[in-house]
DRENLUM-748317 format. One record per residue (C-alpha): residue in three letters; y, z, x. Coordinates in steps of 0.1 Angstrom, whole numbers, padded with zeros to 4 digits, always signed. Example, Ala and Ser with C-alpha at 12.3 -4.5 7.8 and 13.67 -1.06 7.14 Angstrom:
BEGIN
ALA-0045+0078+0123SER-0011+0071+0137
//
This chain:
BEGIN
MET-0023-0290+0132ALA-0027-0308+0165THR-0033-0286+0195ALA-0004-0287+0219ALA-0009-0288+0256ILE-0001-0255+0273PRO+0021-0259+0303LYS+0010-0245+0336ILE+0028-0213+0342ALA+0033-0200+0377THR+0014-0167+0380GLU+0014-0159+0417SER+0041-0133+0411LEU+0023-0118+0381GLY-0006-0103+0399HIS-0040-0101+0384GLY-0033-0092+0348ILE-0020-0058+0336ASP-0035-0027+0351GLU-0061-0014+0327ASN-0051+0022+0335ASN-0014+0015+0327LYS-0011+0032+0293GLY+0010+0016+0267ARG+0005-0020+0280ALA-0022-0044+0268ALA-0044-0060+0294ILE-0039-0098+0292LYS-0057-0123+0313THR-0036-0136+0341GLN-0037-0173+0331PHE-0020-0166+0298LEU+0009-0145+0311THR+0044-0159+0311THR+0080-0147+0310LYS+0103-0141+0281GLU+0124-0172+0288GLN+0094-0195+0293PHE+0078-0182+0261HIS+0107-0189+0239GLU+0114-0222+0257PHE+0078-0233+0249LEU+0082-0224+0212ASP+0116-0240+0209SER+0102-0273+0223GLY+0074-0273+0197GLY+0048-0269+0225ASN+0056-0303+0240GLY+0087-0298+0261PRO+0088-0292+0299THR+0086-0256+0311SER+0103-0247+0343ASP+0082-0228+0369LYS+0114-0220+0389ALA+0120-0187+0370SER+0086-0174+0380HIS+0088-0185+0417ASP+0124-0172+0422ALA+0118-0139+0406GLY+0101-0111+0426PRO+0070-0093+0414THR+0090-0064+0400GLU+0115-0085+0382THR+0089-0107+0366ALA+0068-0078+0354GLU+0099-0063+0338ASN+0106-0095+0320CYS+0070-0097+0307LEU+0071-0061+0295GLU+0106-0059+0281GLU+0108-0032+0254PRO+0135-0023+0229GLN+0156+0008+0234LYS+0135+0039+0234LYS+0135+0058+0201LYS+0152+0091+0199MET+0125+0116+0189LYS+0133+0144+0165GLY+0131+0178+0181ASP+0142+0168+0216PRO+0168+0194+0226ASP+0180+0175+0257GLU+0186+0144+0236ALA+0204+0164+0209GLU+0227+0180+0235ARG+0234+0147+0252MET+0242+0129+0220GLY+0262+0156+0202LYS+0274+0146+0168GLN+0259+0111+0171ASP+0224+0127+0169SER+0226+0125+0131LYS+0224+0087+0135ARG+0190+0086+0152MET+0170+0055+0149ARG+0145+0058+0120GLY+0115+0039+0110GLN+0133+0018+0084ASN+0161-0008+0085LYS+0181+0009+0058SER+0212-0012+0062ARG+0194-0045+0064PRO+0209-0075+0044HIS+0190-0080+0012MET+0191-0111-0009LYS+0175-0109-0043PRO+0151-0138-0049ASN+0169-0149-0080SER+0202-0153-0060TYR+0186-0185-0046ASP+0182-0200-0080ASN+0217-0204-0095ARG+0209-0234-0117ARG+0180-0222-0139LEU+0163-0238-0169CYS+0163-0219-0202PRO+0131-0199-0208SER+0128-0215-0243ILE+0125-0249-0226ILE+0101-0237-0199GLN+0078-0221-0225GLU+0081-0251-0248ARG+0090-0230-0279GLU+0093-0247-0312THR+0124-0226-0322LYS+0157-0232-0305CYS+0172-0208-0280VAL+0184-0177-0298TYR+0216-0176-0277GLY+0227-0211-0288ASP+0259-0223-0270LYS+0263-0189-0253CYS+0232-0194-0232LYS+0240-0196-0195PHE+0209-0216-0186PHE+0203-0253-0186HIS+0190-0270-0218ASP+0192-0306-0207VAL+0160-0313-0189ALA+0172-0345-0172GLU+0203-0327-0158TYR+0182-0298-0146MET+0157-0320-0129ALA+0185-0339-0111SER+0199-0306-0097LYS+0166-0288-0091PRO+0156-0282-0054ALA+0130-0305-0040ASP+0094-0297-0046VAL+0076-0281-0016GLY+0041-0295-0022ASP+0020-0320-0041HIS-0005-0296-0055CYS+0002-0266-0077TYR-0022-0237-0072LEU-0016-0224-0107TYR-0024-0258-0123ASP-0054-0264-0102THR-0068-0229-0109PHE-0059-0223-0146GLY-0054-0258-0159LYS-0018-0250-0169CYS+0013-0238-0150GLN+0033-0214-0171TYR+0064-0222-0151GLY+0064-0258-0162LEU+0094-0278-0152SER+0108-0249-0131CYS+0077-0249-0108ARG+0084-0258-0072PHE+0052-0279-0072ALA+0061-0295-0106ARG+0053-0331-0096ALA+0016-0322-0097HIS+0017-0315-0134VAL+0050-0326-0149SER+0063-0359-0162PHE+0094-0346-0180LYS+0068-0325-0199ASN+0043-0299-0187LEU+0008-0313-0185VAL-0023-0293-0194ASN-0059-0297-0182GLU-0076-0288-0215GLU-0111-0285-0199ARG-0099-0261-0172VAL-0079-0240-0198LYS-0111-0236-0219GLN-0130-0224-0188MET-0104-0197-0181GLU-0098-0187-0218GLY-0102-0150-0224ARG-0103-0141-0188ALA-0077-0115-0177SER-0076-0115-0139VAL-0049-0089-0137ARG-0049-0056-0157ASN-0026-0026-0161SER+0005-0045-0172LEU+0032-0025-0190ASP+0032-0030-0227LYS+0066-0037-0242ASP+0061-0012-0270LEU+0051+0015-0246GLN+0081+0008-0224TRP+0104+0011-0254ARG+0089+0044-0265LEU+0091+0057-0229ARG+0128+0049-0227LYS+0134+0065-0261LYS+0114+0096-0250MET+0090+0091-0280VAL+0057+0093-0261PRO+0039+0126-0268PHE+0023+0146-0240LYS+0001+0170-0259ALA-0023+0179-0231SER+0004+0183-0205ASP+0026+0205-0228THR-0004+0227-0235TYR-0010+0232-0197LEU+0026+0237-0189LYS+0031+0263-0217SER+0000+0282-0204ILE+0013+0285-0169PHE+0050+0292-0178LYS+0044+0313-0209ASP+0058+0344-0193ARG+0077+0338-0160ASN+0077+0375-0152LYS+0039+0375-0152GLU+0013+0358-0131PRO+0003+0324-0145CYS-0026+0328-0170TRP-0050+0307-0149LYS-0048+0333-0121LYS-0057+0362-0144ASP-0095+0354-0146THR-0106+0342-0112THR-0142+0345-0121VAL-0139+0318-0148GLU-0119+0295-0127ASN-0144+0296-0098ALA-0175+0294-0120ASP-0196+0263-0122ASP-0181+0242-0150CYS-0216+0228-0158CYS-0230+0263-0167PRO-0234+0271-0204ALA-0210+0297-0218GLU-0224+0331-0229VAL-0223+0337-0267PRO-0215+0373-0277SER-0243+0389-0297GLU-0240+0396-0334SER-0246+0433-0331SER-0217+0439-0307ASP-0191+0417-0324GLN-0197+0416-0361LYS-0184+0444-0382ASN-0208+0437-0411PRO-0240+0422-0397GLN-0257+0423-0431GLU-0231+0400-0447PRO-0245+0364-0447LEU-0224+0337-0431ASN-0227+0300-0432GLU-0242+0284-0401GLY-0216+0272-0376THR-0188+0294-0391GLU-0195+0328-0375VAL-0162+0345-0369ILE-0160+0366-0337GLN-0138+0396-0341GLY-0116+0409-0313LYS-0094+0393-0288SER-0117+0365-0277PRO-0097+0332-0273VAL-0126+0313-0290LYS-0126+0319-0327THR-0157+0300-0338ILE-0192+0293-0325GLY-0207+0259-0329PRO-0201+0223-0318LEU-0163+0226-0326THR-0136+0250-0316ASP-0101+0258-0329ALA-0086+0243-0297ASP-0064+0212-0302VAL-0074+0197-0269ILE-0109+0201-0254LYS-0107+0199-0216LEU-0133+0179-0198ARG-0154+0199-0174GLN-0155+0186-0138CYS-0191+0174-0142GLU-0181+0154-0173LYS-0154+0133-0155LYS-0161+0099-0141GLN-0178+0103-0108VAL-0170+0080-0078ASP-0191+0078-0046PHE-0165+0076-0018LYS-0190+0082+0011ASP-0193+0056+0038LYS-0168+0032+0023LEU-0138+0014+0039TYR-0106+0024+0023LEU-0075+0002+0024ALA-0045+0025+0025PRO-0018+0024-0002LEU+0008+0006+0020THR+0044+0006+0007THR+0059-0029+0005CYS+0030-0046+0023GLY+0001-0032+0002ASN+0009-0056-0027LEU-0017-0071-0050PRO-0020-0105-0031PHE-0025-0086+0002ARG-0052-0064-0014ARG-0070-0095-0026ILE-0071-0108+0010CYS-0085-0075+0022LYS-0111-0074-0006ARG-0123-0108+0005PHE-0128-0095+0041GLY-0148-0065+0029ALA-0126-0036+0019ASP-0144-0013-0005ILE-0117+0009-0019THR-0081-0003-0027CYS-0051+0016-0039GLY-0018+0005-0054GLU+0015+0011-0036MET+0031+0045-0040ALA+0048+0048-0074MET+0074+0075-0083CYS+0063+0095-0112THR+0098+0098-0127ASN+0103+0060-0127LEU+0069+0056-0144LEU+0079+0080-0171GLN+0112+0061-0176GLY+0093+0029-0181GLN+0107+0010-0152SER+0091-0024-0150SER+0093-0026-0112GLU+0075+0007-0108TRP+0048-0002-0133ALA+0042-0035-0115LEU+0028-0014-0086LEU-0001-0003-0108LYS-0015-0038-0115ARG-0051-0043-0107HIS-0069-0076-0099GLU-0104-0082-0112SER-0118-0084-0076GLU-0108-0047-0071ASP-0140-0030-0082LEU-0130+0004-0069PHE-0093+0009-0074GLY-0069+0038-0076VAL-0031+0043-0080GLN-0010+0066-0059VAL+0019+0086-0074GLU+0046+0107-0058GLY+0065+0136-0073CYS+0075+0172-0066PHE+0073+0190-0099PRO+0043+0201-0120ASP+0058+0189-0153THR+0066+0153-0143MET+0034+0149-0123THR+0012+0163-0151ARG+0029+0141-0178CYS+0026+0111-0155ALA-0011+0117-0150GLU-0016+0119-0188LEU+0004+0087-0193LEU-0017+0069-0167ASN-0050+0083-0181ARG-0042+0069-0215ASN-0028+0035-0206ILE-0042+0020-0175ASP-0077+0012-0160VAL-0082+0030-0127ASP-0111+0047-0109PHE-0091+0075-0094VAL-0055+0088-0091ASP-0041+0098-0057ILE-0013+0122-0049ASN+0009+0112-0020SER+0016+0144-0001GLY+0018+0126+0033CYS+0049+0104+0028PRO+0073+0111+0058ILE+0104+0092+0047ASP+0136+0113+0042LEU+0143+0101+0006VAL+0110+0116-0006TYR+0107+0146+0018LYS+0142+0160+0011LYS+0135+0162-0026GLY+0104+0183-0019GLY+0078+0155-0024GLY+0055+0137+0001CYS+0050+0159+0032GLY+0072+0185+0016LEU+0045+0195-0009MET+0024+0207+0021THR+0049+0235+0026ARG+0053+0243-0011THR+0018+0255-0018ASN+0026+0271-0052LYS+0041+0239-0066PHE+0013+0219-0049GLU-0013+0240-0067LEU+0003+0237-0101ILE+0006+0199-0096ILE-0031+0195-0087ARG-0044+0218-0114GLY-0022+0202-0140MET-0031+0166-0132ASN-0067+0175-0129SER-0066+0191-0164VAL-0054+0159-0181LEU-0073+0132-0161ASP-0107+0117-0170VAL-0110+0103-0135PRO-0112+0120-0100LEU-0080+0132-0084THR-0076+0126-0047VAL-0049+0138-0022LYS-0035+0122+0009ILE-0020+0146+0035ARG-0009+0147+0071THR-0017+0173+0098GLY+0016+0190+0091VAL+0053+0186+0091GLN+0063+0197+0125GLU+0048+0181+0156LYS+0031+0211+0171THR+0024+0231+0139ASN-0008+0219+0121ILE-0012+0233+0086ALA-0038+0210+0070HIS-0066+0233+0080LYS-0050+0260+0059LEU-0045+0239+0029ILE-0079+0222+0027PRO-0100+0253+0017GLN-0075+0260-0011MET-0075+0224-0024LYS-0113+0226-0027THR-0108+0253-0054TRP-0079+0235-0071GLY-0100+0206-0083VAL-0095+0178-0057SER-0123+0153-0055MET-0115+0137-0022ILE-0090+0143+0007THR-0075+0117+0031LEU-0060+0131+0063HIS-0036+0111+0085GLY-0040+0125+0120ARG-0003+0128+0127SER+0025+0151+0116ARG+0057+0139+0098GLU+0077+0143+0130GLN+0053+0124+0152ARG+0054+0092+0130TYR+0035+0065+0150THR+0045+0069+0186LYS+0016+0092+0195SER-0021+0088+0190ALA-0038+0103+0159ASP-0056+0136+0165TRP-0092+0128+0156ASP-0105+0161+0170TYR-0083+0179+0144ILE-0095+0155+0117ASN-0131+0164+0126THR-0123+0201+0123CYS-0107+0196+0089ALA-0137+0175+0077GLN-0160+0204+0084LEU-0137+0227+0064ALA-0136+0203+0035SER-0173+0199+0031PRO-0189+0192+0006ILE-0157+0175-0006PRO-0154+0141+0011LEU-0126+0138+0037PHE-0115+0104+0050GLY-0098+0101+0084ASN-0068+0078+0090GLY-0051+0067+0122ASP-0052+0042+0151ILE-0082+0022+0139LEU-0078-0014+0150SER-0114-0025+0159TYR-0150-0020+0152ASP-0152+0003+0183ASP-0124+0025+0169ALA-0142+0028+0135MET-0175+0037+0151LYS-0159+0065+0172ALA-0142+0078+0140ARG-0175+0078+0121GLU-0191+0099+0149THR-0170+0128+0135ASN-0178+0146+0102VAL-0155+0124+0081SER-0170+0107+0050GLY-0152+0074+0057VAL-0122+0058+0072MET-0089+0046+0058LEU-0072+0016+0074ALA-0034+0011+0073ARG-0016-0006+0101GLY-0049-0019+0115ALA-0054-0039+0082LEU-0019-0053+0084ILE-0023-0064+0120LYS-0057-0080+0114PRO-0071-0078+0078TRP-0104-0092+0090ILE-0110-0058+0106PHE-0131-0050+0075THR-0155-0079+0084GLU-0156-0068+0121ILE-0166-0032+0111LYS-0193-0043+0086GLU-0207-0070+0110ARG-0202-0048+0141ARG-0185-0074+0162ASP-0152-0084+0177TRP-0141-0116+0159ASP-0122-0141+0181ILE-0105-0157+0151SER-0087-0190+0157SER-0051-0196+0149SER-0060-0222+0123GLU-0082-0196+0106ARG-0054-0171+0106LEU-0031-0198+0091ASP-0056-0203+0063VAL-0055-0166+0056LEU-0017-0168+0053ARG-0021-0199+0031ASP-0044-0180+0007PHE-0019-0151+0006THR+0009-0175-0005HIS-0014-0189-0032TYR-0021-0154-0045GLY+0016-0146-0042LEU+0026-0176-0063GLU+0000-0166-0089HIS+0013-0130-0089TRP+0051-0135-0086GLY+0055-0170-0099SER+0057-0206-0086ASP+0094-0211-0096THR+0122-0206-0070GLN+0124-0169-0076GLY+0087-0163-0073LEU+0084-0186-0043GLU+0112-0167-0024LYS+0096-0134-0033THR+0063-0146-0019ARG+0081-0157+0013ASN+0098-0123+0016PHE+0065-0104+0014LEU+0049-0129+0038LEU+0076-0122+0063GLU+0071-0085+0059TRP+0035-0089+0067LEU+0041-0112+0097SER+0062-0084+0112PHE+0029-0065+0116MET+0005-0094+0121CYS+0024-0107+0151ARG+0012-0077+0171TYR-0024-0090+0170ILE-0037-0102+0204PRO-0066-0127+0203VAL-0099-0115+0217GLY-0101-0145+0240VAL-0067-0137+0256LEU-0075-0100+0263GLU-0087-0089+0297ARG-0101-0057+0281VAL-0116-0057+0246PRO-0108-0042+0221GLN-0070-0041+0217LYS-0055-0007+0212ILE-0030-0002+0184ASN-0003+0015+0205GLU-0005-0010+0234ARG+0025-0034+0237PRO+0015-0069+0247PRO+0034-0086+0275TYR+0047-0121+0269TYR+0018-0145+0269LEU+0011-0181+0258GLY-0019-0185+0234ARG-0046-0211+0236ASP-0026-0235+0214TYR+0009-0238+0201LEU+0002-0221+0168GLU-0014-0191+0185SER+0017-0187+0207LEU+0039-0190+0176MET+0020-0163+0158ALA+0024-0140+0188SER+0062-0142+0187GLN+0081-0110+0176HIS+0112-0131+0168VAL+0122-0133+0131GLY+0131-0170+0135ASP+0095-0178+0145TRP+0081-0159+0114ILE+0104-0180+0093LYS+0089-0212+0109ILE+0055-0201+0099SER+0067-0194+0063GLU+0082-0229+0062MET+0048-0244+0071LEU+0034-0229+0038LEU+0063-0225+0014GLY+0088-0253+0025PRO+0123-0249+0039VAL+0142-0217+0034PRO+0173-0218+0012LYS+0208-0220+0026ASN+0223-0188+0039PHE+0188-0173+0041ASN+0184-0142+0063PHE+0156-0117+0068LEU+0152-0084+0085PRO+0119-0065+0082LYS+0119-0032+0063HIS+0100-0014+0091LYS+0115-0015+0126ALA+0091+0011+0141ASN+0072-0006+0169ALA+0047+0023+0174TYR+0043+0014+0211LYS+0044+0041+0237
//
């Protein structure tokens, strides 16, 4: 894209940048500052139209500064008594961190005239629905009504030698001449390669829906702890055994003390121990139906000194994780999945567990609030998917999860929490990790009380987000408290999470006792942060390089969700969700003070070229313009509102 000339903006009234000591405002170099009106006028003109200097000259210093730093209505914070008294009954409608009433258009609603799958997949047999089929069977008629292609090259055809979406592909002219073309040489090269794993098997889905999947190990555990509800759970009766080293050999009772008739010869390996001992035989086999793995026999994962990409709801999809892996992320984790939905065989929930071949250290995160469902879910995952660890989300702050007792709610329900961790650990062959917050209430930290207990429950790693549920993101993460908790967790690794947006932030975090850092919003704002941390530098990435990153995301999205209209619009939707975070990035060359802080709101500024200015816009219409550069025009009646409306600025 050609670099547009940046108009000269009057800056006499803007002073010399933003005061570095003015908390909550990013320090931008004076020559890049502008006003809200001039900023949007510049973008609307495509970077070529005239920009009036009159607004800057006529406005006084105070007025101009206000225009540059205009902020949305301040959020109503939970727990503010003055606000509650002032608002009265309206307090129940406080602004939250999600746009719950946002308009939502399903991607398939943009594709009303669809081709029959039997034609797309080129089946030899006719459509089983015959005349009752609601899709097109006439290829010529479909091609005449199909929306225009959005590009000359199909990423799927170029990569795999064949596009499985055939005639319905929105890049079909690259591989279709009224018949889907195949690059035989490329197909042979890709033959036998499974780039994505952990797909839901149709037979397993049917058995889950019919409740025909056995959970032998889970049922054994659940029966043992709820055998007699009036008594203490059986695993609490013998604390010595529970706290003993699993790797130590068990003592075998002597013959003289246990055998009634020591002179009677017995066959080797079949010595019967009399009495109330739970083990009835001595030898390589026992009478137990399920032999529990000892902790030392489980798969071991070295978490220390690794960069962990957080399991981000909505935005932490597989294409985004591929981008972060390319920039240097070490550990990736799937989006939060509800355990009950997984047990019901819901396809949309199982899709969150998919793993790309580039994810060499990958885990899945599950959420639940009851020992039975969480233990069964862990056993189900242990048998059917390929993961390196399973994570329990006990830090989710959203009301939907918290009010059911899950997420942060588990931190205050320690009995249930303990049963869940012990149960899942008993049926898993891989490490079990936990993600928590400092606490639920803003001024009441409880993580330091939980961590010593979790060490005895069987947790292999803990991730601590340095904020409480009520704080959300408007206040800085408490790294001093994270450091204290890391000392308590030793020797179990504890990862810190919160406010890391630069190499400098990561190095300060590593000065504490944490074993590693987790990146969440920082990775959404600038996924190249992993490269910055590993190469120990601030990367002044250009707008064209950032556009290439977005282009790669769309390619991965078309591969993951499909290159037909439905898949293309789903890719666009997730791209726009990501842009709602990425627009907060301030280029290094524009900053007066490096590095950028995650809670600093940028004033209105013009970038070093038109594309850089466009990417700095926080207007939805400008995000849509960027998506149209990569995925073609949006459909008619298209609308979008991001899922997360929390700006996280002070």
